[in-house]
C-alpha positions as CSV (number, residue, x, y, z in Angstrom):
1,M,20.7,-18.7,-12.0
2,S,19.2,-18.3,-9.1
3,L,17.9,-14.6,-7.1
4,L,18.8,-16.4,-4.1
5,D,22.7,-16.7,-4.8
6,E,23.5,-13.4,-6.9
7,R,23.7,-9.7,-5.4
8,W,20.9,-8.4,-7.2
9,M,19.6,-5.9,-4.6
10,H,20.1,-2.7,-4.6
11,V,20.2,-0.9,-0.8
12,R,21.3,1.8,0.7
13,L,23.9,2.6,3.7
14,R,23.3,4.1,6.4
15,D,26.8,6.0,5.7
16,G,25.0,7.3,2.1
17,G,26.2,4.7,-0.2
18,R,24.9,2.2,-2.3
19,A,25.7,-0.9,-2.5
20,L,24.2,-4.5,-4.4
21,L,23.2,-7.5,-2.0
22,A,22.5,-11.1,-2.6
23,P,19.3,-12.5,0.0
24,F,21.9,-14.2,2.2
25,E,23.2,-11.0,3.3
26,L,19.7,-9.0,4.4
27,S,20.8,-9.4,7.3
28,R,24.3,-7.1,6.9
29,P,24.2,-4.2,10.2
30,D,24.7,-1.1,7.8
31,T,22.1,-1.5,4.6
32,V,18.9,1.0,6.1
33,A,16.6,0.7,2.6
34,F,16.1,-0.8,-0.8
35,D,17.5,1.4,-3.3
36,A,15.9,0.4,-6.7
37,A,15.3,2.1,-9.6
38,R,11.8,2.8,-9.2
39,P,8.9,3.5,-5.7
40,D,7.6,0.0,-7.1
41,F,10.4,-1.6,-7.2
42,N,11.5,-1.0,-3.8
43,G,7.2,-1.8,-2.9
44,A,8.2,-5.2,-4.9
45,L,11.5,-5.6,-3.2
46,F,10.0,-5.3,0.5
47,Q,7.2,-7.6,-0.4
48,F,9.8,-10.2,-2.4
49,A,12.1,-10.3,1.4
50,V,8.8,-10.4,3.9
51,A,7.9,-13.7,2.0
52,L,11.3,-15.2,1.2
53,L,12.3,-14.6,5.2
54,Q,8.3,-15.9,5.6
55,T,9.1,-19.3,4.0
56,I,12.0,-20.3,5.2
57,T,12.1,-19.1,9.3
58,P,12.8,-20.8,11.7
59,A,10.9,-19.1,14.5
60,R,7.6,-21.1,15.6
61,T,6.6,-18.9,18.2
62,R,7.0,-15.4,19.0
63,R,9.2,-15.8,21.3
64,D,11.5,-17.5,18.9
65,W,11.2,-14.3,16.2
66,R,12.1,-12.4,19.4
67,A,15.5,-14.3,19.2
68,W,16.3,-13.0,15.8
69,F,15.6,-9.4,15.7
70,A,17.7,-9.4,19.3
71,A,20.6,-11.1,17.6
72,P,19.6,-11.5,13.3
73,P,21.0,-14.8,11.9
74,D,24.5,-14.3,9.6
75,A,25.2,-14.3,6.0
76,D,26.0,-17.9,7.1
77,T,23.3,-18.7,8.6
78,L,21.0,-16.8,6.1
79,R,22.3,-18.7,3.4
80,A,22.2,-22.6,4.8
81,L,18.3,-21.1,5.4
82,F,17.8,-20.6,2.0
83,E,20.0,-23.6,0.4
84,P,17.0,-26.0,-0.1
85,I,15.0,-23.4,-1.4
86,A,17.3,-21.9,-3.9
87,P,15.9,-24.0,-7.3
88,H,12.4,-22.3,-7.0
89,F,15.1,-19.2,-7.9
90,V,15.9,-20.1,-10.6
91,Y,15.2,-17.1,-13.5
92,D,16.8,-18.8,-16.2
93,G,17.3,-22.3,-18.3
94,D,14.6,-24.8,-19.9
95,G,13.0,-25.6,-16.9
96,A,11.4,-23.8,-14.5
97,R,11.9,-20.2,-13.8
98,F,10.9,-18.0,-11.0
99,M,7.7,-16.8,-11.7
100,Q,7.0,-17.6,-14.9
101,D,4.9,-20.1,-16.5
102,H,6.0,-23.2,-16.7
103,A,4.7,-24.5,-20.1
104,L,5.4,-21.1,-21.9
105,R,7.8,-21.4,-25.4
106,A,9.6,-18.3,-26.3
107,A,8.2,-19.4,-29.9
108,D,4.8,-20.2,-28.8
109,G,3.6,-15.9,-29.0
110,E,3.7,-13.1,-30.7
111,P,7.1,-11.6,-28.7
112,V,5.8,-8.3,-26.4
113,A,8.1,-5.6,-25.9
114,I,9.9,-6.2,-22.4
115,A,8.8,-2.1,-21.3
116,N,5.3,-3.4,-21.2
117,L,5.9,-5.6,-17.8
118,L,6.1,-1.8,-15.9
119,I,2.7,-0.8,-14.7
120,D,3.1,2.3,-15.9
121,S,4.5,2.0,-19.7
122,P,1.5,3.2,-22.3
123,G,-0.9,1.0,-23.1
124,E,-2.0,-0.2,-27.2
125,N,-4.3,2.0,-26.9
126,A,-2.2,5.0,-25.9
127,L,0.0,4.2,-28.7
128,R,-2.6,4.2,-31.0
129,N,-4.2,7.4,-30.2
130,N,-0.7,9.1,-29.3
131,G,-1.6,9.2,-25.7
132,D,1.5,8.2,-24.3
133,F,1.3,12.5,-22.9
134,F,3.3,11.9,-19.7
135,T,4.8,8.5,-19.8
136,K,6.2,8.6,-23.5
137,R,7.3,5.2,-25.2
138,G,10.9,4.9,-25.8
139,R,12.0,5.2,-22.3
140,I,12.4,1.2,-21.9
141,S,13.8,-1.1,-24.3
142,R,15.8,-3.1,-22.9
143,L,16.5,-4.2,-18.8
144,C,19.3,-6.4,-17.1
145,P,17.8,-9.6,-16.1
146,H,17.8,-8.3,-13.1
147,C,15.4,-5.6,-13.2
148,A,13.9,-8.0,-15.9
149,V,13.3,-10.4,-13.6
150,L,11.6,-7.4,-10.8
151,A,9.9,-5.9,-12.9
152,L,8.5,-9.3,-13.6
153,Y,7.7,-9.8,-10.2
154,T,6.4,-6.6,-9.3
155,L,4.1,-7.4,-12.4
156,Q,2.8,-10.3,-10.8
157,V,2.3,-8.7,-7.1
158,N,0.1,-5.4,-8.8
159,A,-1.0,-7.7,-11.6
160,P,-3.9,-4.6,-12.8
161,S,-7.0,-6.2,-15.5
162,G,-4.9,-6.9,-18.6
163,G,-7.5,-7.3,-20.6
164,A,-9.5,-11.1,-21.4
165,G,-8.0,-13.8,-19.9
166,H,-5.2,-12.1,-18.6
167,R,-5.5,-12.8,-14.8
168,T,-5.8,-9.7,-11.4
169,G,-4.3,-10.9,-8.5
170,L,-5.3,-12.6,-5.5
171,R,-5.5,-9.2,-3.5
172,G,-6.9,-7.6,-7.0
173,G,-5.7,-5.1,-8.9
174,G,-3.4,-2.7,-7.8
175,P,-3.6,-3.8,-4.4
176,L,-2.9,-1.6,-1.2
177,T,0.2,-2.7,1.2
178,T,0.7,-1.8,4.9
179,L,3.6,-2.6,6.3
180,L,5.6,-1.7,9.9
181,R,8.4,0.8,9.8
182,P,10.5,1.2,12.2
183,E,12.5,3.9,12.8
184,T,14.4,3.0,15.6
185,V,15.6,0.9,17.8
186,A,16.6,0.9,21.7
187,G,17.4,4.8,20.2
188,E,19.5,3.4,16.7
189,P,18.4,4.2,13.7
190,A,16.5,0.4,12.6
191,S,18.4,-1.4,10.2
192,L,17.5,-3.1,6.7
193,W,16.9,-6.2,8.4
194,Q,14.6,-5.0,12.0
195,Q,12.7,-3.7,9.3
196,L,11.6,-6.8,7.3
197,W,12.1,-8.8,10.7
198,L,9.2,-6.9,12.2
199,N,6.6,-8.0,8.8
200,V,7.2,-11.8,9.3
201,L,5.2,-13.5,11.5
202,P,6.1,-16.5,13.6
203,E,5.2,-19.8,12.0
204,S,1.3,-20.3,14.2
205,Q,0.8,-17.0,13.6
206,F,1.3,-17.2,9.8
207,N,-0.6,-20.4,9.3
208,E,-4.0,-19.0,10.7
209,V,-3.8,-16.9,7.2
210,G,-6.0,-20.1,6.0
211,G,-4.7,-22.8,3.1
212,D,-3.5,-26.5,4.2
213,R,-0.8,-26.7,5.3
214,N,-0.2,-30.6,4.3
215,R,0.2,-29.1,0.5
216,D,3.9,-29.3,0.7
217,E,4.3,-30.1,-2.8
218,P,6.1,-27.7,-4.3
219,I,3.8,-26.0,-6.8
220,A,1.1,-25.4,-4.1
221,R,4.1,-23.1,-2.4
222,F,5.5,-21.3,-5.7
223,P,3.1,-21.8,-8.6
224,W,5.8,-21.8,-11.4
225,R,7.0,-25.1,-10.0
226,G,4.4,-27.3,-12.5
227,P,1.7,-26.5,-15.3
228,I,-1.1,-24.7,-13.9
229,E,-3.3,-27.4,-14.8
230,Q,-1.9,-29.5,-11.8
231,L,-3.3,-26.4,-9.0
232,Q,-6.2,-25.7,-11.1
233,S,-8.8,-27.0,-14.4
234,D,-9.2,-25.6,-17.4
235,G,-11.8,-22.9,-16.9
236,G,-11.9,-23.4,-13.5
237,S,-10.3,-21.2,-10.2
238,L,-7.6,-21.5,-7.5
239,A,-9.5,-21.0,-3.9
240,P,-6.5,-21.3,-0.5
241,T,-7.9,-24.5,0.5
242,Q,-6.4,-26.1,-2.6
243,V,-2.5,-24.5,-1.5
244,H,-0.1,-24.1,0.7
245,P,-1.0,-21.2,3.5
246,L,2.9,-19.6,2.1
247,H,1.3,-19.3,-1.8
248,V,-0.4,-16.1,-0.9
249,Y,3.3,-14.5,-0.9
250,W,4.2,-16.1,-4.3
251,A,0.8,-16.1,-6.5
252,M,1.6,-15.9,-10.2
253,P,-1.6,-14.7,-12.1
254,R,0.0,-13.6,-14.8
255,R,1.4,-16.2,-17.8
256,I,4.4,-14.5,-19.1
257,R,7.9,-16.3,-20.0
258,L,11.5,-14.2,-20.4
259,D,12.6,-14.6,-23.7
260,L,16.4,-15.2,-22.6
261,D,17.4,-15.7,-26.4
262,A,17.2,-12.4,-28.1
263,V,19.2,-10.3,-25.8
264,A,21.4,-7.5,-26.4
265,Q,24.4,-6.5,-25.1
266,G,24.7,-2.1,-23.9
267,T,23.6,-1.1,-20.6
268,C,20.5,-1.2,-18.4
269,D,17.3,1.1,-18.9
270,L,16.6,1.9,-16.0
271,C,20.0,0.6,-13.4
272,G,22.4,1.4,-15.7
273,A,24.1,-1.6,-15.5
274,T,26.2,-3.4,-18.1
275,S,25.0,-7.0,-19.3
276,D,25.7,-8.7,-23.0
277,R,22.2,-10.3,-22.0
278,L,20.2,-8.1,-21.8
279,V,16.1,-8.7,-21.9
280,T,14.2,-7.1,-24.5
281,Q,10.7,-9.1,-25.4
282,Y,8.9,-11.5,-23.2
283,V,6.2,-13.8,-24.5
284,T,2.6,-14.1,-22.7
285,R,-0.7,-16.1,-22.8
286,N,-4.2,-15.5,-20.9
287,Y,-6.4,-17.6,-18.5
288,G,-3.4,-17.6,-15.9
289,L,-4.7,-19.0,-12.4
290,N,-7.6,-17.5,-11.1
291,Y,-8.1,-16.5,-7.7
292,K,-11.5,-17.2,-6.5
293,G,-12.3,-16.8,-2.2
294,A,-11.1,-16.1,1.0
295,W,-7.7,-15.1,0.2
296,N,-6.3,-13.4,3.7
297,H,-3.0,-11.1,2.6
298,P,-1.3,-10.6,6.1
299,L,0.1,-7.6,4.7
300,S,-3.0,-5.4,3.0
301,P,-6.0,-4.1,5.0
302,Y,-9.6,-5.5,4.1
303,Y,-12.9,-4.1,4.0
304,Q,-16.6,-6.1,4.6
305,V,-19.6,-6.4,1.5
306,K,-21.8,-8.5,3.3
307,D,-20.4,-11.7,4.3
308,E,-17.5,-11.1,2.4
309,W,-14.0,-9.3,2.7
310,L,-12.4,-7.6,0.2
311,P,-8.7,-6.1,-0.3
312,L,-8.8,-2.2,0.0
313,H,-7.1,-0.7,-3.5
314,P,-5.2,3.2,-3.3
315,Q,-8.4,5.5,-4.7
316,P,-7.7,8.9,-6.0
317,G,-6.7,11.5,-3.7
318,G,-3.6,10.0,-1.9
319,I,-3.2,8.2,1.5
320,G,-3.4,10.5,4.2
321,Y,-5.1,10.2,7.9
322,R,-8.4,10.4,6.6
323,H,-7.4,5.9,6.5
324,W,-5.3,6.2,9.7
325,Q,-7.5,4.3,11.8
326,G,-8.8,1.6,8.9
327,F,-4.9,1.5,8.1
328,V,-4.0,0.8,12.4
329,L,-6.5,0.2,14.3
330,G,-9.7,-1.2,11.8
331,I,-13.0,0.1,11.6
332,Q,-16.6,-1.0,12.7
333,A,-19.2,1.0,12.1
334,D,-22.5,0.8,11.0
335,K,-22.1,1.4,7.1
336,Q,-18.5,0.9,6.9
337,V,-16.1,-1.9,8.5
338,R,-12.5,-2.4,8.2
339,R,-9.7,-4.8,9.3
340,A,-6.3,-3.2,9.2
341,A,-3.7,-6.6,7.3
342,K,-3.1,-8.9,10.0
343,V,0.6,-8.2,10.4
344,V,-0.2,-5.0,11.7
345,T,-3.0,-6.1,14.3
346,D,-0.3,-9.0,15.2
347,F,2.5,-6.8,16.3
348,L,0.2,-4.0,18.1
349,D,-1.1,-7.1,20.6
350,D,2.3,-8.1,20.9
351,G,3.0,-4.6,22.4
352,I,6.2,-5.2,20.0
353,E,6.2,-1.0,20.4
354,R,7.3,-1.4,24.3
355,N,8.7,-4.6,24.3
356,Q,11.3,-3.9,22.2
357,R,11.7,-0.4,22.5
358,V,10.7,-0.1,18.8
359,E,9.6,3.8,17.4
360,L,7.1,2.2,14.7
361,R,5.8,3.7,11.7
362,L,3.7,2.6,9.4
363,W,4.8,2.6,5.4
364,A,1.1,2.5,2.8
365,F,1.6,1.8,-0.8
366,G,0.3,1.0,-4.2
367,Y,-1.0,1.5,-7.2
368,D,-4.3,3.6,-8.0
369,M,-5.5,1.7,-11.2
370,D,-8.1,2.5,-13.3
371,N,-8.6,-1.0,-14.1
372,M,-5.7,-1.2,-16.9
373,K,-4.9,2.3,-16.6
374,P,-2.4,3.0,-13.6
375,R,-4.1,6.7,-12.7
376,C,-1.1,7.5,-9.7
377,W,1.3,6.0,-7.4
378,Y,0.6,6.4,-4.3
379,E,2.4,6.2,-1.1
380,S,2.7,7.6,2.8
381,V,4.7,6.9,5.8
382,M,1.9,7.9,9.5
383,P,3.5,7.9,12.8
384,L,2.0,5.4,15.3
385,H,2.9,7.4,18.0
386,A,3.6,4.4,20.6
387,I,-0.2,3.0,19.8
388,G,1.4,-0.5,20.5
389,E,2.0,0.6,24.0
390,C,-1.6,1.2,24.7
391,G,-3.3,-2.2,25.5
392,A,-6.4,-3.7,23.6
393,S,-9.2,-1.9,25.2
394,E,-7.8,1.2,25.6
395,R,-7.2,1.4,21.5
396,E,-10.8,0.3,21.6
397,L,-11.8,3.2,23.6
398,M,-9.8,6.1,21.1
399,R,-11.4,4.9,17.8
400,G,-15.1,6.6,18.7
401,D,-12.5,9.8,18.8
402,I,-10.7,9.3,15.7
403,A,-13.5,8.5,13.5
404,A,-15.1,11.7,14.9
405,W,-12.4,13.8,14.5
406,V,-11.9,12.4,10.5
407,A,-16.0,12.3,9.7
408,G,-15.7,16.7,11.2
409,A,-12.6,17.0,8.5
410,E,-15.2,15.0,5.7
411,L,-17.6,16.7,6.2
412,A,-15.0,20.4,6.3
413,A,-13.5,19.8,2.8
414,S,-16.9,18.7,1.7
415,Y,-18.3,22.5,2.1
416,A,-14.9,23.9,1.5
417,R,-14.7,22.4,-1.8
418,N,-18.4,23.4,-2.6
419,A,-18.5,26.8,-1.8
420,V,-15.1,27.3,-3.6
421,K,-17.4,25.6,-6.8
422,D,-20.9,27.6,-6.3
423,A,-18.0,30.8,-6.0
424,W,-16.2,30.2,-8.9
425,F,-18.9,28.9,-10.7
426,G,-22.6,28.5,-9.7
427,G,-25.3,25.8,-10.2
428,D,-23.7,21.9,-10.8
429,A,-20.3,23.1,-13.1
430,R,-19.4,19.8,-12.9
431,G,-15.5,19.1,-13.5
432,D,-12.7,17.7,-10.8
433,Y,-12.3,19.7,-7.4
434,G,-9.9,16.9,-5.9
435,F,-7.6,19.9,-5.3
436,I,-9.4,21.6,-2.6
437,D,-9.6,18.6,-0.7
438,A,-6.4,17.6,-0.9
439,S,-5.4,20.7,-0.4
440,F,-7.6,20.7,3.3
441,W,-6.3,17.4,4.2
442,S,-2.6,18.5,3.8
443,R,-3.3,21.4,5.5
444,T,-4.7,19.8,8.4
445,E,-2.2,16.9,8.7
446,P,0.1,17.6,11.2
447,D,-2.2,19.2,13.8
448,F,-4.4,15.6,13.5
449,Y,-1.4,13.7,14.2
450,A,-0.6,15.8,16.9
451,L,-4.0,15.4,18.9
452,L,-3.9,11.8,17.8
453,R,-0.6,12.0,19.8
454,E,-2.2,13.4,22.6
455,R,-5.1,10.9,23.0
456,I,-2.6,7.9,22.4
457,A,-0.1,9.1,25.2
458,A,-3.4,9.7,27.7
459,A,-4.5,6.0,26.8
460,R,-1.1,4.5,27.6
461,D,-0.3,7.2,30.3
462,G,-3.9,6.9,32.4
463,G,-4.0,10.5,32.0
464,E,-7.5,12.2,31.9
465,W,-9.4,13.2,28.5
466,D,-11.2,16.0,28.1
467,A,-13.3,14.8,24.6
468,V,-15.6,17.9,24.6
469,A,-12.5,20.9,24.5
470,R,-10.1,18.4,22.1
471,A,-13.3,18.2,20.0
472,L,-13.9,22.2,19.5
473,A,-10.5,22.9,19.5
474,W,-10.2,20.5,16.3
475,R,-13.7,21.8,14.6
476,S,-11.7,26.4,14.8
477,L,-9.3,24.4,12.9
478,L,-11.7,23.0,10.5
479,R,-13.1,26.1,11.2
480,R,-9.9,28.8,10.1
481,T,-8.7,25.5,7.2
482,A,-11.9,26.0,5.1
483,L,-12.0,29.4,5.5
484,R,-8.6,30.2,5.1
485,L,-8.6,28.1,1.6
486,F,-11.8,30.0,0.6
487,D,-10.3,33.7,1.4
488,D,-6.9,33.8,0.5
489,E,-5.9,31.2,-1.4
490,L,-8.6,29.9,-3.9
491,V,-11.4,32.2,-4.4
492,G,-9.8,35.1,-3.0
493,A,-6.8,34.9,-4.4
494,G,-8.5,35.6,-7.8
495,A,-8.6,38.8,-10.0
496,V,-11.4,40.8,-9.4
497,H,-12.1,41.5,-12.7
498,A,-12.3,38.4,-13.3
499,Q,-15.4,37.2,-10.5
500,N,-18.8,37.6,-9.1
501,P,-18.8,39.0,-6.3
502,A,-22.6,38.5,-6.0
503,R,-22.2,34.2,-5.6
504,I,-18.7,35.2,-3.9
505,K,-20.5,36.7,-0.9
506,A,-23.4,34.1,-0.5
507,A,-20.8,31.5,-1.6
508,H,-18.5,32.5,2.0
509,E,-22.4,32.7,3.9
510,Q,-23.1,29.3,3.5
511,L,-19.5,28.2,4.1
512,T,-20.0,30.0,7.0
513,R,-23.3,28.6,8.2
514,N,-22.3,25.3,7.3
515,L,-18.8,25.6,9.6
516,D,-20.7,25.9,12.7
517,G,-24.1,24.8,11.5
518,P,-25.2,22.0,14.2
519,K,-24.0,18.4,11.4
520,L,-20.6,19.1,11.7
521,R,-21.2,19.6,15.7
522,D,-23.2,16.3,15.8
523,V,-20.6,14.4,13.9
524,L,-18.2,15.7,16.5
525,H,-20.1,14.9,19.7
526,L,-20.3,18.3,20.7
527,P,-23.3,19.9,22.6
528,A,-24.9,22.7,20.8
529,P,-24.7,25.9,21.9
530,A,-26.8,26.8,25.2
531,G,-29.1,28.3,24.6
532,S,-28.4,28.8,21.1
533,A,-31.8,29.2,18.6
534,K,-32.0,26.8,16.3
535,P,-29.5,27.6,13.1
536,K,-30.2,26.7,8.9
537,P,-29.5,23.7,8.4
538,A,-26.2,22.4,6.9
539,R,-26.8,22.0,2.4
540,K,-26.5,18.2,2.0
541,T,-23.4,17.1,0.3
542,G,-23.5,14.2,-1.1
543,R,-20.1,12.8,-0.6
544,K,-19.0,9.5,0.7
545,A,-16.3,8.7,3.0
546,D,-13.2,7.0,0.7
């Protein structure tokens, strides 16, 4: 059975209903989103659909691409395009199976419970030590074949560290994915097809990711089509030049095979579907494909370390406006160099918002991993405020302003965090104070995006921009927020009898000095007040930008 022929993709319809679609029905105009049982499944489904469309796209140039954006293909057209690759997406039987090791069989190892395909399932160590406090054991014991395959694909895409020889993906464990997400097209709510197609590149641009276009044998694109020894030698590694460019979307770091013989009857523990082939276990083996070298995934932003580009990963604290510039424009600074995902830069350079009347947002998501352990699943949808209508030179000019606003917010957040810590405990008290930063970022986010909208509009329309006046207003907002957190929500909200008034007074005075000091003004590129005496230097926080 091939995934390309069956209805297995849960979607949400424009009227609020739900449906199951086959991949050849993705252009159905009344679908608006994937609607799987888990948020990581939704992210995986979107990546699967983008990869599938990229694999079969007839769009060689941007002009070809625009034709399918304006007039999506019908189901018969998509079915015909999928037909040649349908055998590569068979997920059962004795031969090659989608995303499953070609050589493994059910008798080749100890069975592993199907729940272990889910990244957030408690590991052996947690079970042994009764450490499954939040994500309990026993939640999942059997999955319908479609949920099992989707769980497997989600694991292969995210592939966290899994112990000796259990490989991470070509973007490392728990990668960050950024996708363009249109809210409206020509004034109407965007369909799922429009959302997907906006992340599919014309073939000429996709081939720039690297790889060898002459490696056109099936296994060079779809690594489950043969023994992994055909791609890498024993103990070796796999570089982009050894495979077709499309391999970047179909990477398979883990050696896994679903046991489709030891099945059960009943309902799926995830989607609730009734099935007489519920999958309960799988087998696995270590030392799968070892991805090394300059892989360039079109859906991931990267950062530079010396001469090497590495994919970004979600970090504690979540995804917010402090990441906006790196995800959208990239960063070129002395100590920090980042580039946006290729799909983002290519479509912004094309002026897609202006040319197609699209209101775009950016969808960023991924697991924050601590080696094998997931700390959190993060996702965020960020406004772009029609930045694609600005030229490349205009986008370059606004980088400095945006970087200064974020740097100022980082500094003010660190001042607030240290002041609260000093007021509560004094000295070098240790602990996790990330909730203070999170509160600060969430309270300043609406004002940041309002300021960003003004900056983009001025660049787009050629209006005047008073950088100093806007920076002063932003500084005032940062100051008010930090003091409000200290005075009203954290320190000031505590029971008086349980606090140290002298320590609170000293911490508050230091916070005020820091917020009014020269360091914050310098970061925001503000001039010193005329005739002012040199104030006491702001305390060093040692905090690095994430």
